[in-house]
C-alpha positions in Angstrom: 118.6 -58.4 259.2 115.4 -57.3 257.2 113.6 -59.9 255.2 111.2 -59.4 252.4 109.0 -61.7 250.2 109.3 -61.1 246.5 107.0 -63.8 245.5 105.9 -67.2 246.7 109.1 -68.9 245.6 111.6 -65.9 246.4 113.0 -64.1 249.7 115.3 -61.5 250.0 117.4 -60.7 253.2 119.5 -57.5 253.7 122.6 -58.5 255.8 124.4 -55.5 257.5 127.9 -55.5 258.7 127.0 -55.7 262.1 124.7 -58.6 261.4 127.7 -60.4 259.9 129.9 -59.6 263.0 127.2 -61.0 265.3 127.7 -64.4 263.4 131.6 -64.1 263.4 131.6 -63.4 259.6 132.8 -60.9 257.4 132.6 -60.3 253.6 135.6 -62.2 252.7 134.3 -65.2 254.4 131.6 -65.7 251.7 134.6 -66.6 249.4 137.3 -68.0 251.5 135.3 -70.1 253.9 132.6 -72.1 252.1 131.6 -74.4 255.1 131.2 -71.2 257.3 129.3 -69.1 254.8 127.2 -71.9 253.9 126.1 -72.7 257.4 125.1 -69.1 257.9 123.2 -69.2 254.6 121.1 -72.1 255.8 120.3 -70.3 259.0 119.2 -67.3 257.0 116.9 -69.9 255.4 115.5 -71.2 258.4 115.0 -67.5 259.9 113.0 -66.6 256.8 110.3 -69.0 257.9 109.9 -67.3 261.3 110.0 -63.8 259.4 108.1 -64.1 256.4 106.7 -67.7 256.7 109.0 -69.1 253.9 109.2 -73.1 253.7 111.6 -74.6 251.5 110.0 -77.6 249.7 112.5 -79.4 247.8 115.7 -78.5 249.8 117.7 -76.9 246.9 117.6 -73.2 246.4 119.3 -70.8 244.0 121.4 -68.1 245.6 122.2 -64.7 244.5 124.6 -62.5 246.8 124.6 -58.7 246.0 127.1 -56.2 247.6 125.4 -53.1 248.8 126.9 -49.7 250.0 128.5 -49.8 253.6 129.4 -53.3 253.5 125.9 -54.8 253.4 124.7 -57.7 251.4 121.4 -58.5 249.6 121.0 -62.2 249.9 118.1 -63.6 247.5 117.2 -67.2 247.5 114.3 -69.0 245.3 113.4 -72.5 244.7 112.2 -71.5 241.2 115.7 -72.3 239.3 114.4 -71.2 236.1 113.7 -67.8 237.5 115.6 -64.5 236.1 117.1 -62.9 239.1 117.8 -59.8 237.2 114.1 -59.3 236.3 113.6 -59.7 240.3 116.2 -56.9 241.0 114.6 -54.8 238.4 111.4 -55.2 240.3 113.0 -54.2 243.4 114.5 -51.1 242.0 111.3 -50.1 240.4 109.6 -49.9 243.8 112.6 -48.1 245.5 113.5 -50.7 248.0 117.2 -50.6 247.0 119.1 -47.5 246.4 122.7 -46.4 245.9 125.2 -47.8 243.6 126.3 -51.1 243.5 127.5 -54.3 241.4 125.8 -57.5 241.0 126.3 -61.1 239.9 124.2 -63.9 239.6 125.1 -67.3 241.6 122.8 -70.0 240.8 124.4 -72.5 243.4 122.4 -74.9 245.5 123.0 -74.5 249.3 124.1 -78.1 249.8 126.6 -77.6 247.0 130.3 -77.8 247.8 133.6 -77.1 246.0 134.8 -74.7 243.3 132.9 -74.0 240.6 134.0 -74.8 236.9 134.8 -71.9 234.5 133.2 -73.7 231.6 129.8 -73.2 233.7 130.0 -69.4 233.8 127.9 -67.2 231.4 129.2 -66.3 228.3 128.8 -62.5 229.2 130.7 -63.1 232.3 134.3 -62.8 232.3 136.5 -65.6 233.6 139.0 -64.7 236.1 140.9 -66.0 239.3 142.1 -64.1 242.2 145.3 -65.0 244.2 146.6 -63.7 247.4 150.3 -63.1 247.8 152.1 -62.3 251.0 154.7 -59.9 249.7 155.4 -58.0 246.4 158.5 -59.8 246.1 156.3 -63.2 245.6 154.4 -61.5 243.0 157.4 -60.4 241.0 158.8 -64.0 241.4 155.6 -65.3 240.0 155.4 -63.0 237.1 159.1 -63.7 236.3 158.3 -67.6 236.2 156.1 -67.2 233.3 158.1 -67.8 230.3 155.2 -67.3 227.7 155.6 -64.1 225.8 152.2 -63.1 225.6 150.1 -60.2 227.2 148.0 -61.2 230.2 144.8 -59.1 231.3 145.7 -58.7 234.9 145.4 -56.2 237.9 147.1 -55.8 241.1 145.9 -54.5 244.4 147.1 -54.1 247.9 145.5 -54.6 251.0 147.0 -51.6 253.0 145.7 -53.0 256.0 147.3 -56.3 256.1 150.1 -55.3 253.6 149.2 -58.2 251.5 148.7 -58.3 247.6 145.7 -59.5 245.4 146.3 -60.5 241.7 143.3 -60.7 239.4 144.0 -62.7 236.3 141.7 -62.6 233.5 141.4 -65.4 230.8 140.7 -62.8 227.9 141.9 -64.2 224.7 144.1 -66.8 226.2 143.5 -70.4 225.3 142.0 -72.5 228.1 145.1 -74.6 228.2 147.6 -71.5 228.7 145.2 -69.8 231.2 145.0 -73.3 233.3 148.8 -73.4 233.1 149.5 -69.7 234.5 147.0 -70.2 237.0 148.5 -73.4 238.4 151.6 -71.9 238.5 150.3 -69.2 240.8 149.7 -71.7 243.4 153.5 -72.0 243.9 153.6 -68.5 245.0 150.1 -67.6 246.4 146.9 -68.8 247.8 143.7 -69.2 245.5 141.2 -66.9 246.8 137.9 -66.7 244.5 136.8 -66.8 240.8 133.9 -64.6 241.6 133.1 -61.0 240.2 131.9 -59.9 243.7 135.1 -60.6 245.1 136.7 -58.4 242.5 134.3 -55.6 243.2 135.2 -56.1 246.8 138.8 -55.5 246.1 138.1 -52.5 243.8 136.3 -50.8 246.8 138.6 -51.8 249.6 142.1 -52.3 248.3 144.5 -49.9 246.5 145.0 -50.5 242.8 148.7 -50.9 242.0 148.7 -51.8 238.7 145.2 -51.5 236.7 146.2 -53.0 233.2 148.7 -55.9 232.4 149.9 -56.1 235.7 151.8 -59.9 235.1 153.9 -58.2 232.3 154.6 -55.1 234.2 155.7 -57.0 237.1 157.8 -59.3 235.0 159.5 -56.6 233.3 160.4 -54.9 236.6 162.0 -58.2 237.8 163.9 -58.8 234.9 165.2 -55.1 234.7 163.6 -54.2 231.4 
């Protein structure tokens, strides 16, 4: 791990894949195991005091997690809730501390907070999405065929070749909130909810095979219905 002080309120820590393995973590745990990842984040904050003299005053931190090349993570935390994290990372890039291509998303979430975030709390510029894990392609097909609404759905389908499982990304797009909630609730009868984070979507794009890039639900429904 490498700690660096951004300013008096903010610290950045680079976590390598090897670091995560030492703690019994992998990238997906940050989305699938909230308790385990929160415990890890709290230990990082405690270690920051030893490494760079960072002390938490009020006990509530804003957290940003950003994927880096080679399965590493940049974890930035700050007590200044009004701070613009994108400004922070522009400064980091200016001084050349981070290189390589990456995708980022801001997660302003207190370390103590638990539970799934609500879609209405997302930024207007951040797409609303949900990601579900299916054990078989047949499960994906059955789910898609169970949707009776004659609408086009913004969705993608990925395959985890290593574990032979499937990930369906469902975007709200132009659907009404009611329709979107209904098709997402229906997915739980066939799959396991994974995440609503664009970071996890970036992980899928990098590590899994994209089987259907556009309108995956409609494509799989047509296949299932023999159209």
